[in-house]
C-alpha positions in Angstrom: 29.1 11.3 -54.4 25.6 11.3 -56.0 22.1 12.3 -55.1 20.4 9.0 -55.0 16.9 9.6 -53.6 14.5 12.3 -52.3 11.6 11.9 -49.9 9.1 14.8 -50.3 7.2 15.1 -47.0 5.1 18.1 -48.2 4.8 20.3 -51.2 2.8 23.5 -51.3 0.6 22.4 -54.2 2.0 19.5 -56.2 1.3 16.4 -54.0 -1.4 15.5 -51.5 0.7 12.8 -49.8 4.4 12.1 -49.3 6.3 10.9 -52.4 9.6 9.1 -53.0 11.9 9.7 -56.0 14.8 7.3 -56.8 17.3 8.6 -59.3 19.0 5.3 -60.1 21.9 5.1 -57.6 23.4 1.9 -56.2 20.3 1.4 -54.1 16.6 2.1 -54.3 15.3 3.8 -51.2 12.0 3.7 -49.3 11.0 6.1 -46.5 8.6 5.9 -43.6 7.8 8.5 -40.9 8.0 6.9 -37.4 7.0 9.4 -34.8 9.6 12.2 -34.9 12.2 10.5 -37.2 12.4 8.9 -40.7 13.2 5.3 -41.2 15.0 4.4 -44.5 15.2 1.0 -46.0 16.9 0.1 -49.3 17.3 -2.6 -51.9 20.1 -3.1 -54.4 19.4 -1.5 -57.7 20.0 -4.3 -60.2 20.3 -1.8 -63.0 23.1 0.2 -61.4 26.5 0.0 -63.1 29.4 2.1 -61.6 30.8 4.8 -63.8 28.2 3.9 -66.5 27.8 7.5 -67.6 31.4 8.5 -67.2 32.5 8.2 -70.8 35.2 11.0 -71.2 38.8 11.2 -70.3 38.2 14.5 -68.5 39.2 14.9 -64.8 35.6 15.8 -64.1 33.4 12.7 -63.8 29.7 12.1 -64.5 28.5 10.2 -61.4 24.9 9.6 -62.5 22.3 10.7 -65.0 18.5 10.6 -64.4 15.3 11.7 -66.1 12.0 13.1 -64.9 9.3 12.3 -67.4 5.7 13.4 -67.7 3.3 15.5 -69.7 3.4 19.3 -69.7 2.0 21.0 -66.5 2.4 17.9 -64.3 5.2 19.2 -62.1 8.5 18.3 -63.6 10.0 21.8 -63.1 8.6 21.8 -59.6 10.6 18.7 -58.8 13.7 20.5 -59.9 12.8 23.4 -57.7 12.5 21.1 -54.8 16.2 20.1 -55.4 17.2 23.7 -56.0 15.6 24.8 -52.7 18.2 22.9 -50.7 21.1 24.9 -52.1 19.8 28.5 -52.7 20.0 31.3 -50.1 16.4 32.7 -50.5 14.4 29.5 -49.9 11.2 31.5 -49.7 11.5 32.5 -53.3 10.4 29.0 -54.3 7.3 27.0 -53.3 7.2 25.7 -49.8 8.5 22.2 -49.6 9.8 19.8 -46.9 12.2 17.1 -48.2 14.8 14.6 -47.1 17.7 14.0 -49.4 19.9 10.9 -49.6 23.4 11.0 -51.0 25.6 8.0 -51.8 29.3 8.5 -51.1 31.4 5.4 -51.9 30.2 2.7 -49.3 28.3 5.2 -47.1 25.0 7.0 -47.4 24.4 10.5 -45.9 21.6 13.0 -45.7 21.3 16.8 -45.9 20.0 18.1 -42.6 16.2 18.6 -43.0 15.3 18.9 -39.3 14.5 15.2 -39.0 16.6 12.4 -37.5 17.1 9.9 -40.3 17.9 6.2 -39.6 18.9 3.4 -42.0 17.2 0.1 -41.1 18.9 -3.0 -42.5 18.0 -6.4 -41.0 18.3 -6.1 -37.2 20.6 -3.0 -37.5 19.6 0.6 -37.2 22.1 3.3 -37.9 21.7 7.1 -37.7 22.8 8.7 -41.0 25.5 11.4 -41.0 25.1 14.8 -42.6 26.5 15.7 -46.0 28.9 18.7 -46.2 26.3 20.8 -48.2 28.7 23.7 -48.8 30.7 21.6 -51.3 27.6 20.6 -53.4 25.7 22.9 -55.7 23.0 22.7 -58.3 23.3 24.4 -61.7 19.8 25.1 -63.2 19.1 25.5 -66.9 15.9 26.1 -68.7 15.5 27.4 -72.3 12.0 28.5 -71.5 11.2 32.2 -71.5 8.4 31.8 -68.9 8.9 34.9 -66.7 9.0 32.6 -63.6 10.4 35.4 -61.5 9.7 36.3 -57.8 9.7 40.1 -57.5 10.0 39.8 -53.7 13.5 38.4 -54.0 16.7 39.3 -55.9 19.5 37.0 -56.7 17.4 33.9 -55.9 19.9 31.5 -57.4 23.4 32.6 -58.4 23.8 29.3 -60.3 20.8 29.8 -62.6 21.9 29.9 -66.2 18.4 29.8 -67.7 17.1 32.0 -70.5 15.0 34.1 -68.1 18.1 34.9 -66.0 20.3 35.8 -68.9 17.7 38.0 -70.5 17.4 39.9 -67.3 21.2 40.2 -67.1 21.6 41.2 -70.7 19.2 44.0 -70.4 20.1 45.4 -67.0 22.5 48.0 -68.3 20.6 48.9 -71.5 19.5 52.3 -70.1 23.1 53.2 -69.2 24.4 52.7 -72.8 24.5 55.4 -75.4 22.3 55.5 -78.6 23.1 54.2 -82.0 24.4 56.2 -84.9 20.9 57.5 -85.7 20.5 58.8 -82.2 18.0 56.2 -81.1 18.4 53.8 -78.2 19.3 50.3 -79.1 16.2 48.1 -79.2 16.1 45.4 -76.4 16.0 42.7 -79.0 19.1 44.1 -80.6 20.8 44.1 -77.2 19.9 40.5 -76.7 21.3 39.6 -80.1 24.6 41.4 -79.2 25.0 39.6 -75.9 23.9 36.1 -77.1 26.1 36.3 -80.2 29.1 37.3 -78.1 28.6 34.3 -75.8 28.3 32.0 -78.8 31.5 33.3 -80.6 33.4 33.2 -77.3 32.5 29.5 -76.8 33.2 28.7 -80.5 36.6 30.3 -80.3 37.4 28.8 -76.9 40.0 26.0 -76.2 37.2 23.8 -74.9 35.5 23.8 -78.3 38.7 23.8 -80.4 40.6 21.1 -78.5 37.8 18.5 -78.0 36.8 16.8 -81.2 33.6 15.6 -79.6 32.0 19.0 -80.2 32.7 18.7 -83.9 31.4 15.1 -84.0 28.2 16.0 -82.2 27.4 19.4 -83.6 26.9 20.6 -87.1 27.2 24.2 -86.1 28.2 26.4 -88.9 31.3 28.5 -88.2 30.9 32.2 -88.2 33.0 33.8 -91.1 32.4 37.4 -90.3 30.4 39.8 -88.1 30.0 43.4 -87.0 31.5 44.8 -83.8 29.6 47.7 -82.3 31.5 50.0 -79.9 29.2 51.5 -77.3 29.9 53.7 -74.3 28.2 54.2 -71.0 26.2 57.4 -70.4 28.4 59.2 -67.9 27.4 61.8 -65.3 30.1 64.4 -65.8 30.2 65.0 -62.0 32.1 61.7 -61.7 30.7 61.4 -58.1 32.8 58.4 -57.0 35.7 58.6 -59.3 39.0 59.4 -57.5 39.2 63.2 -57.8 42.5 63.4 -59.7 41.2 60.9 -62.2 38.0 62.9 -62.7 40.1 65.9 -63.5 42.0 63.8 -66.0 38.9 62.4 -67.7 37.6 65.9 -68.3 40.8 66.8 -70.0 40.7 63.6 -72.1 37.1 64.0 -73.3 37.8 67.6 -74.2 40.7 66.5 -76.4 38.5 63.8 -78.0 35.9 66.5 -78.8 38.6 68.7 -80.4 39.9 65.9 -82.5 36.4 64.9 -83.6 35.8 68.4 -84.8 38.9 68.1 -87.0 37.6 65.2 -89.1 36.9 67.7 -92.0 40.6 68.4 -92.3 41.4 64.9 -93.5 38.8 64.8 -96.3 40.0 64.3 -99.9 38.0 65.2 -103.0 38.1 64.5 -106.7 37.3 67.1 -109.3 33.6 66.3 -108.9 33.8 67.0 -105.1 33.2 63.4 -104.3 34.9 62.2 -101.1 37.7 59.9 -102.0 38.7 58.6 -98.5 35.5 57.9 -96.7 36.9 54.7 -95.1 39.8 56.8 -93.7 37.3 59.3 -92.2 35.3 56.6 -90.6 38.5 55.1 -89.2 39.5 58.4 -87.7 36.2 58.9 -86.0 35.9 55.3 -84.9 39.3 55.5 -83.2 38.1 58.4 -81.0 34.8 56.5 -80.3 36.8 53.5 -79.1 38.9 55.7 -76.7 35.7 57.3 -75.4 34.0 53.9 -74.9 37.1 52.5 -73.1 37.1 55.5 -70.7 33.3 55.2 -70.1 33.7 51.6 -68.9 36.5 52.7 -66.5 34.3 55.5 -65.1 31.3 53.2 -64.8 33.4 50.9 -62.6 35.0 53.6 -60.5 31.6 55.3 -60.0 30.1 52.2 -58.2 31.6 53.0 -54.8 33.4 55.9 -53.2 36.1 54.0 -51.3 38.9 55.5 -53.3 37.7 59.1 -53.6 40.9 60.8 -52.3 43.3 57.9 -52.8 43.9 58.1 -56.5 47.2 59.6 -57.8 49.5 59.6 -60.9 53.2 58.7 -60.4 54.5 61.8 -62.2 55.7 65.0 -60.7 53.8 67.4 -62.9 50.6 66.0 -64.4 49.8 68.9 -66.7 53.3 69.3 -68.0 53.2 65.6 -68.9 49.9 65.6 -70.6 49.1 69.1 -72.0 50.4 68.6 -75.5 49.5 65.0 -76.4 46.5 63.5 -78.3 43.6 61.6 -76.9 45.2 58.2 -77.6 48.4 59.0 -75.7 46.3 60.5 -72.9 44.5 57.1 -72.6 47.8 55.3 -72.6 49.1 57.7 -69.9 46.1 57.0 -67.7 46.4 53.3 -68.0 50.2 53.3 -67.3 50.5 55.9 -64.5 47.3 55.7 -62.4 47.6 54.3 -58.8 45.5 53.9 -55.7 47.1 54.4 -52.2 44.8 53.5 -49.4 46.3 52.8 -46.0 48.8 50.0 -46.3 47.4 49.1 -49.7 49.1 50.6 -52.8 48.3 49.2 -56.2 48.4 50.0 -59.9 44.8 50.6 -61.2 45.4 48.8 -64.5 47.5 46.1 -65.9 48.3 48.4 -68.7 50.0 45.8 -70.8 46.7 44.0 -71.3 44.9 47.3 -72.1 47.6 48.4 -74.5 47.4 45.1 -76.3 43.6 45.4 -76.8 43.7 49.0 -78.0 46.7 48.5 -80.3 45.1 45.4 -81.9 41.8 47.1 -82.5 43.4 50.2 -84.0 45.8 48.2 -86.2 42.9 46.1 -87.4 40.5 48.9 -88.3 43.3 50.9 -90.0 43.6 48.1 -92.5 39.9 48.4 -93.6 39.6 50.3 -96.9 36.0 49.4 -97.7 33.8 52.3 -96.5 30.8 50.0 -96.4 32.4 47.8 -93.7 33.2 50.6 -91.3 31.4 53.5 -89.6 32.0 55.9 -86.8 30.9 53.3 -84.2 31.1 49.9 -85.9 33.2 47.7 -88.1 32.8 44.4 -90.0 35.7 41.9 -89.5 36.4 38.2 -90.0 36.0 35.5 -87.4 39.7 35.4 -86.3 39.9 39.2 -85.8 36.6 39.3 -83.9 37.7 36.3 -81.7 41.0 38.0 -80.8 39.4 41.3 -80.0 36.7 39.7 -77.8 39.4 37.6 -76.0 41.5 40.7 -75.3 38.4 42.6 -74.3 37.5 40.0 -71.7 41.1 40.1 -70.3 40.8 43.8 -69.7 37.4 43.4 -68.1 38.9 40.8 -65.7 41.4 43.4 -64.6 38.6 45.9 -64.0 36.7 43.3 -61.9 39.6 43.5 -59.4 39.4 47.3 -59.0 37.6 46.7 -55.7 38.9 44.5 -52.9 37.7 40.9 -52.8 35.9 39.4 -49.9 37.1 36.0 -48.6 38.9 35.5 -51.9 35.7 36.1 -53.9 34.9 39.1 -56.1 31.7 41.0 -55.1 28.9 41.0 -57.5 29.1 44.8 -57.7 32.6 44.4 -59.2 31.1 43.1 -62.4 31.1 45.6 -65.3 29.9 45.1 -68.8 32.2 45.9 -71.6 32.0 48.4 -74.5 31.7 45.9 -77.5 28.7 44.3 -79.0 28.7 41.7 -81.7 26.3 40.6 -84.4 27.0 37.9 -87.0 26.4 38.7 -90.6 26.7 35.4 -92.5 25.4 32.5 -90.6 21.8 32.0 -89.3 21.3 28.9 -87.2 18.2 26.7 -87.1 16.2 26.8 -83.9 17.7 23.4 -82.9 21.2 24.5 -83.5 20.6 27.7 -81.6 19.1 25.7 -78.7 22.2 23.5 -78.3 24.7 26.3 -78.9 22.9 28.6 -76.4 23.1 26.0 -73.7 26.8 25.4 -74.2 27.6 29.1 -74.6 25.7 30.1 -71.4 27.5 27.4 -69.5 30.9 28.5 -70.8 30.1 32.1 -69.9 28.9 31.1 -66.4 32.1 29.1 -65.7 34.5 31.6 -67.2 32.8 34.6 -65.5 32.3 33.1 -62.0 34.4 30.1 -61.3 37.9 30.6 -62.7 40.6 31.9 -60.3 41.0 35.3 -62.1 37.3 36.0 -62.0 36.0 34.1 -59.0 32.6 35.5 -58.0 31.5 32.1 -56.6 33.3 29.6 -54.4 34.8 26.2 -55.1 32.5 23.1 -55.2 33.3 19.4 -55.3 30.0 18.4 -56.9 27.6 20.0 -59.3 24.2 18.7 -59.9 22.9 19.8 -63.3 19.2 20.4 -63.4 18.2 20.6 -67.0 14.6 21.6 -67.5 13.5 20.4 -70.9 16.9 21.5 -72.3 16.0 19.5 -75.5 13.2 22.0 -76.3 13.3 22.9 -80.0 15.5 20.0 -81.0 14.8 18.0 -84.1 13.8 14.3 -83.2 17.2 13.2 -84.5 18.9 15.5 -82.1 16.6 14.5 -79.2 17.8 10.9 -79.6 21.4 11.9 -79.1 20.7 14.4 -76.3 22.0 12.2 -73.5 25.1 11.2 -75.5 25.8 14.8 -76.2 25.7 16.1 -72.6 27.6 13.2 -70.9 30.3 13.5 -73.6 30.7 17.3 -73.3 29.8 18.8 -69.9 32.9 17.5 -68.0 35.2 19.5 -70.3 33.7 22.8 -69.1 35.2 22.3 -65.6 38.7 21.1 -66.5 40.5 24.4 -65.7 39.0 24.9 -62.2 41.3 24.9 -59.1 39.1 22.1 -57.7 37.8 19.9 -60.5 34.2 18.9 -59.5 32.3 15.7 -60.3 28.9 16.1 -62.0 25.4 14.6 -61.8 22.7 15.3 -64.4 19.0 15.3 -63.8 16.9 16.4 -66.8 13.2 16.7 -67.4 11.4 15.9 -70.6 7.9 15.2 -71.9 9.3 13.3 -74.8 10.2 9.6 -74.7 12.8 10.0 -77.5 15.6 10.6 -75.1 14.8 7.7 -72.8 16.4 5.0 -74.9 19.7 6.0 -73.3 18.5 5.9 -69.7 18.1 2.8 -67.5 14.5 2.5 -66.3 15.4 2.7 -62.6 17.0 6.1 -63.4 13.7 7.5 -64.7 11.1 9.2 -62.4 7.6 9.0 -63.9 5.1 11.7 -63.0 1.4 11.1 -63.5 -1.7 13.3 -62.9 -4.2 11.9 -60.3 -7.1 14.3 -60.0 -5.9 17.7 -58.9 -2.5 16.4 -57.8 0.4 14.6 -59.2 2.1 11.4 -58.1 5.3 9.5 -58.6 4.8 6.1 -60.2 6.3 3.3 -58.1 8.5 0.6 -59.6 5.6 -1.9 -59.6 2.9 0.5 -61.0 1.3 -1.0 -64.1 1.2 2.5 -65.7 5.0 2.7 -65.5 6.8 1.8 -68.7 8.8 -1.4 -68.2 11.8 -0.8 -70.4 13.7 2.2 -71.5 17.5 1.7 -72.0 18.2 0.2 -75.4 14.5 0.0 -76.1 13.2 0.5 -79.6 12.3 4.2 -79.9 9.1 3.4 -81.8 8.0 1.1 -79.0 8.6 3.9 -76.5 6.6 6.3 -78.6 3.7 3.9 -78.6 3.7 3.3 -74.8 0.4 4.2 -73.2 2.2 6.4 -70.6 2.9 9.0 -73.2 -0.5 9.0 -74.9 -3.3 9.7 -72.6 -6.9 8.9 -73.5 -8.0 12.4 -72.6 -5.3 14.1 -74.7 -7.3 14.2 -77.9 -10.8 14.5 -79.3 -12.2 11.1 -80.3 -12.2 11.9 -84.0 -8.7 13.1 -84.0 -7.6 10.2 -81.9 -9.1 7.7 -84.3 -7.6 9.3 -87.3 -4.1 9.5 -85.7 -4.3 5.9 -84.5 -5.2 4.7 -88.0 -2.3 6.8 -89.4 0.0 5.0 -87.0 -1.2 1.7 -88.2 -0.6 2.8 -91.8 2.9 4.0 -91.1 3.9 0.8 -89.2 2.1 -1.8 -91.3 4.3 -4.0 -93.4 2.4 -5.5 -96.4 5.0 -8.2 -96.9 4.3 -9.7 -93.5 1.2 -11.5 -92.3 -1.2 -9.6 -90.0 -0.4 -10.1 -86.3 -0.9 -8.2 -83.1 2.3 -6.3 -84.0 1.4 -5.8 -87.6 -2.2 -4.6 -87.8 -3.7 -3.3 -91.1 -5.1 0.2 -91.2 -8.8 0.8 -92.1 -8.6 4.1 -93.9 -7.4 5.1 -97.4 -3.9 6.4 -97.1 -1.0 7.3 -99.3 2.2 9.3 -98.8 0.6 12.7 -99.5 -2.4 12.2 -97.3 -0.3 10.9 -94.4 2.0 14.0 -94.7 -1.0 16.4 -94.9 -2.5 15.0 -91.7 0.9 15.2 -89.8 1.1 18.9 -90.8 -2.2 19.8 -89.2 -1.6 18.0 -85.9 -1.3 20.7 -83.3 0.1 18.7 -80.3 3.9 18.9 -80.8 4.8 15.6 -79.1 2.4 13.6 -81.2 3.4 15.5 -84.3 7.1 14.6 -83.7 6.2 10.9 -83.2 4.2 10.7 -86.4 6.9 12.5 -88.4 9.5 10.0 -87.0 7.3 7.1 -88.2 6.7 8.8 -91.5 10.5 9.3 -92.1 11.1 5.7 -91.3 8.5 4.6 -93.8 9.2 7.0 -96.7 12.5 8.8 -96.3 14.7 5.9 -97.4 16.5 6.0 -100.7 15.4 3.8 -103.6 18.6 1.8 -103.1 17.9 1.2 -99.5 14.3 0.1 -100.3 15.5 -2.4 -102.9 18.2 -3.7 -100.5 15.5 -4.1 -97.8 13.2 -5.9 -100.3 16.0 -8.2 -101.4 16.8 -9.0 -97.8 13.2 -9.9 -97.0 12.9 -12.1 -100.1 16.2 -13.9 -99.3 14.8 -14.6 -95.8 11.7 -16.1 -97.3 13.7 -18.2 -99.7 15.9 -19.5 -96.9 12.8 -20.5 -94.9 11.4 -22.4 -97.9 14.8 -24.1 -98.5 14.9 -25.1 -94.9 11.4 -26.7 -95.2 12.4 -28.6 -98.3 15.4 -30.0 -96.4 13.2 -31.1 -93.5 
């Protein structure tokens, strides 16, 4: 199934008349309002090739890929919001829009109910179109922009929004609940964002998806983390434990009292030399860090139990005498006891609170790892520096324990409630690798998608229901990419996205619609799969297939010809002086002195050399034009001497062959 076409009857501000968008399906569709219904006609899309974008061996198939193109501020994001509005719960959170949507499903076309009766008219036949089962289709929206596009009148507008805005909000929502750093100050919001983003990145880079599919290594030059710092952070806890089952609250008080007693005893393990210098600082830090980890672990459990009071009287320990079993043991054994012996008994439901084997494995691995650290500068009372493998294993085990905690509260219709989500007690910050903005852009997209699927769609952590079709709406996801990366953007996403959905109970098919203001990506997209937006006065319009302003060719087109298309360089974009200078620079960068002047090879009028060309490019402020000029500059100058000589030899040989041919004739 694929979304093939949209008819926008009305938009709150974008258009002043109805508009039709075709996304490059098997047919191109045309709409007409006839009294109280909509008549649809169609023609065969000669550029459509079945399974054209399905290039992987994954079970998840890419049904279709399309692009929405236009300058900034013209309404590309608004078009994506039109599509999103069909599938979100709070439609009022987005601009008011009335649309009719056509889906192609094998030999049949269907519509999503929009309140109108929709007929397909072909020849003398008229057929009323059936409705799509909308519950099995869902959009996933991604934008790297931090544009604060947030409607304060609604919460949870789109549960399938994995954009930067959404993740920033999510990453910071528990900041006030977390304890301070070692200096007693609250962690800075930027530091919190680094923790969360780095954890997502390392989780993706250590995942089976990344490790088992060579395409990621082929496409990405992402440097591998070698080491990093883990920060152990606890929730601020109200000692009243209002919603914690009473017997567990009693136990936590006992456990925290024991931790305090043990922390006070750190002075007893110090060792000195004759100059009274401490000899075992790493051992002291390890001793304090162990108790910090126990405290952090308990704080996460309490935070989860405090959310609802449904088990206030139902908690119990499966031992005859709690005090006799726990009075003479240390804090670590008390934690182990809690994890192994705590139960809930509510009505006909009796269950063990923790899968203690998972928790034991996490705690034991952390403690075994930190006890091996003998460098006092790599450990403190709340953090430790470790290598990539150790960090990956700890974060994997940490996630497993959190999944157990998600299930503390009963599910609803097989789905976990959003309130069941609890943040962990570990933060991560890399120490050795700093990515370029382009590398970060690509890795952030993949890591957010991986986090979203793993947290919401897998059976063990299912907060959201199964879908048969996901429509990716990527809003300028290539933002920040180097021009070289922009050119392989389409190749990257169609070769990688299906693998993220391989382990779902119902493996969905995918469709991708992306927006861009840059033509560099369009060489991989058939022209009938491109929607062109253009400004017309105060409003925007969709260019029809026969519009003279619409570029004629995209797929397989020369990138430099696309860059020069008038659609992408408006007359009003620049001042006349700047425009004239830049146009002459383009002539200089594209002129070939070895060829005669033609309409395609026009000589420049100014005085140019490599340095002056580079200087002008550096001062151009419009990023799209700057990227195009840089691409032409690279093509002209950034070839090796060997390549230049080989090119010259080839050109001379071609001339020689032409002369020889004339002599023969």
